[in-house]
N, C-alpha and C positions, 0 to 999 in steps of 0.2 A: 368543465371536467370538474365534481364536485372535489371536496378537498377530499373524501374519503377512498375515493376510484385506489387502485392500487397505480405504483409506476410502470409510465410505459419500459416496455424494453429499449426503444427508440430514440433518444434524445438529443439527436446529431442535427445541428439546426440546415444543412444542405447535405443532401446525397445519402448515404447510407455511410454507420460507422462504419473502424479500421475492424474493432474488435466487440463481438457481443455475447454478453454471457445473461446464461436465463438460467434461475433456481441451479447454483453447479452446488453440486454437495458431492464434499473430501470425507470420509471415513474410515478408518484405521480400527483393521481391527482389533480383539484383545480377546488373544488366547490364553488358554489355560491344559493345567497335566501336564505330564508325563514328558510327551511327547508334543505338547504343545498344540490339540489336534482336535482338543473342543474350543466352538468358539463364545465365547461368557459377553459380549458388547462389543459398541464400536465406539473411540473417541471420535467425534465430531468434531472437526478440527474447522470445516465449511460445512455450511448450512443452510443453505439456499440461501447462494448470494446472487445477483442479475445487476449485470449493470451495462455498461459501454463507454468507447472510450473512439471520442472523433481522430480522426485521422489531425495528426497535423499536433496536436493536444498534451497535452501535458497531463495525467489523471495523477494525484498524491491520497494514497489510500492508509490512512493512519492508525493505530490503534495502539492497544499497551500489551506488553509482549504475552504471547498467549493464546492469541483471538484470531489467528488463520491469514495475518497479510500474506506470511513466505509462503504458507500452504497456499492462496489464491494466483501470487503469480507464479510459482512454478507447477499448478496444473495448468492456467493454461499456455504453456509450453507444454502440455504430454509431459513435461519431468516425472509428477503424478499423476497417475488414472485417476479422469472423475468415478466418483460411486452412481452419479447420478447428475442429467440436467444436458447444455448444450454448451458449445463452443464454437462460437463461428470468428473466423479470422478473416480479413478482404475476402469477404461473401464465399469463403465459402468453410461448413463442416470439419473439422479436425477429432470430433469428441469420439469417437471409433475410430476414425483413421486408422487401416493398417499403417504398421513403422515403414515399410518398405510406400507407401503413397506419402506417408509426415515424411519421410529425412527430406526432398527435394524441397518442403513448404520452408525446413529448417532455416532455410539458408535467408529467411524474410520474418522471422521471431530470433533474436539475439536475448541475452541474460549479462545483468553487470552486478556481479556477490557479493556481498556484506564486508568479510574479509579478504581483504590484499596481501593477507601471508599465504593463505590456505587456500585459493584458488589458484594459484599457478604452482605448475610442478616444476619444485626448482631442480631436474635434470635438464628440465630442457631451458634453451638460451631464448633471449628473450625474440629473437626473429623467428624461431622455430613455435614458441605460445603463439604469436601474431599471424604466423603465417598455416598456421593446420591447417585452420579453418579453410582456405581457399585450395589447402593440396587435396583437402580429403572432399568438396564439393566441382571439385575441378572446373575451377572457376576463371585460372590463369596458369602463366608458363610457371617452370621455375624461375627463372631470369623473370618475367614480370612479377612474381611474386614479391621476392626479395626486394625490388623500385617501390611498390607497395605498400611492402612493412618498410620501408624506411621513410615513405612519405608521409604514412600514419602514424611514424616514433613522432616525425619534427611537427604534423598539426597536433597534436596532443602535449609537445611542450618538452618533448623529450630528445636529446642527437641522434643523431643518426648512425652515430658508431654502437649503439646501445645494443642494436643489434644480435650483436656476439657476446653481451654480457648474460649473469643468470640472474633472478629474479633477491637472491640472498644480498647484491652488490645493489638496491635499492631501498629507498627509505620505505614509508605505506602511500604513500601520497604516492609515489614515485611507482610505485607500485599499480595501483587503485589507477592511476590514466594510461599504466599494461593494461589491466583489465579492458577500461574501455577500447582505446585501439583495435583490442579480438573482438571489443561485441559488435564494431562497425566496422570490420575489415570488408563483411561481405555485403555493403549497403544493407543492411535489415531494412524492411518496414517499422517493425515493432522495436522495441525491446524493455524485457522489466529489469527495472532497477529494484533490486532487494537491500536498502539499507545503504548507498555506497556508499555514504560519510560517516556513517557512525563508530567508527574504530577509528577515523582520523582526527586530531588535533583541529582547532574548532578556527582556526586562521589557515589551515590546508581545506576545510570544508567549502569555504567561500568560493576560492579555487576550482575547484570541483565541478562545484554546482554553475560556477558561468563556463567552464570547457563544455559540460553538457547543454548547457545552452546556446552553445555557441553548434556547435557540432549539430543541435537537432535546427536549428535553420540552416545549416551547409547541407547537410541529408537527409531536410525534408524527414523527420527521426517522430515517432507515437513512444507515449513513454506509461509506463505506471511504474508509478516513482513510492517505492515504500518506504517508511517509514516514521518514527515516534517521536520526533522531535518536529512539533509542533510551526515553529519558526523559519526551517529551512521548506516547509511543505507549500509552507505561504508565497515563499518566494520564490519556487521554481512551476508550482501548479494551478494550471484554471480552473479547475475542479478537484472539490477532494470529495474523497467517502470518508468516516468513522465507521470501524469492525467492534463490534463490541462482540466475545463468546462465537463465535464460527456467525456471523452475518453483521447486513449494512445495517447501520441505526441513523445514518443520516447523508445524505450527497448534496451538495449546494457547490454553486460559485466560489468558488475563494474568498474575496475579498466578503462575501455575504458570509459565509458560515464566520470568519473570524468577527463581522459585527452583527450579528441575527442569527445566535447558532440558538434553533428550535429544540435541540432531543438533550433530557438532561446529562445523559454522559456526554455530550460535547459541552458543552458550556461546564463544567468541574473540569475539564482537562482542559480547557481554557483561562481557567479563574485559577488555575497551579500553575500557568506560567511567572518568573519572578519579576518584578516591575526592578528597572534599576534607581530607582529613587527607595534607599533605607528607610526615611522616613514611611514613609505610601505602603511601602513592604510590609512596615513591622504593624503598622494600623487594620491591615485589610484584611477581609475573612476569606478566604476560598473557601468554594461551595466542595463539601465532605463525601466523601461514597465511603459506605459501613462495609466492612466487612474487606474478604478476598477474591479476584477473581474462581466462580463457582469452576466446576469440571467441568471439561468438553465431554465429558464420558458419560458427564450424569449432569444437563442443565437443570436449571428450572422449569419448570412449569407455567405458561405462559407466558408475560414479559418477560425475558434471560434477566434485562436488570435491573427485575421489581424487589433480586433482592439484598441490594446497595443504592438503592434510588431514591434520593432525600424526601420527593416529590412522590411515594408512590398513595396512593388511593386501594382502599381494601374491591376484594373480586374481582375487576375488571385486570388489573393489573396481574392477577394473581393467578388468571381463568384464560384471559385470550390473547394470544398472539398477537400483536399489532402487524401490519402489514405497513410494504415501505409505500409513503402516497404524497401527491405534490399536496404543496400547502399555494405552493407561489411557482413562477415562472423558476423552469430548473431547479428550484430547495424541493430536497424532497427528505421525509422524515418517518418511521417506525417508534411514535408512538399515541398513546390513545387521548393522553392527553396535552399532545405540545400547541395545540390555540391558549387553553387555560394555563400554559406555561407563556405564552408569548405576549398575552392580556395582562399576567401579573393575577390573578385571580387562583392563581393555586400557587400557594409559600411555599418551602422545603421545610421540612419536618424541626423544631429543633435540635441546635446544634453543640455542643461542649464547645467553650470560646477555644480557641486554640493560643491569643496570646494573653500578658497577664492582663488584668481586669482593667475597664476604662474604656471608652467612647466604640464601638464600632460600627465601620459601616457594613451597610447592605450588603449578603452575597452577592457575586456578580451576579447578574441577569440581565436577559436578551431587553430591549429598550421599547414600550410598549408601540402595537398599530394605531 
């Protein structure tokens, strides 16, 4: 395979992947007029995403707010209707599946939501919140549901007598444990975790991550783990996909992404991670991005990152949209100049110093091959 070939859809090492996504697009219409009957444009929240998630792995999905991460996750579960593309889960195309046929499949696909305060109905007891999916799908009798709920509560680190209590009686971390118990109640194959720890204290985040990893081993779960905290994603993910303005710009094994990023956007994100040494932190010079995230209703032409890229080159970056292509085994990138950036033959454009004048180290760049 040459370096300019598009990345293949199936990246699984053996057998087929659990989830396949091909050229997924989710556009939200912009309407105008007194009765909102005039279609004047679209918000291109997701615009051409292709990826696979292998059975039993955790794929991390990262990017800044507004890049389309959560929209991808919800579209994979058909909580948002895809505008175009193809979604295959466990060998079955669910892209246009009618709700009547989709409902039985929802047992195999669940979601852990970001906000543990808003995702639990305050009028329902914990027992009802966790047991409701089992009752809706008719997988157990009432007595079996009650026993299963108590087992799940104990498994996620909550007392069995929590079954009769209500969400307001629990802390944020405990509420998220309830949400996790609800997500695994039906023994699903695939779980979308939409920033499940971002609303929690750092000390609680580690506990929730450890719990999710333990449950993954026990129930043979497959995760799409959506987050913006790069440290959390590195800890739990087998592979990481980096999103920018509705599309994936880099996809790599987790360790390789952190040691040798290839896309300028990824390089900038990693260079912004604080270093717990005040002397080093004060002296270093992160790779800065210019401007703000463009509007997904009016994305830039060519490479969508070119308006902020420190490595931008004339003409090609502005005129030609790069394809996600494989540069090494399992490592794909959507950048015209990834090889040159990696080799150091293209340097970032001059930037204003961030700190007081004095000796400044070079911006963070991947080591040359």
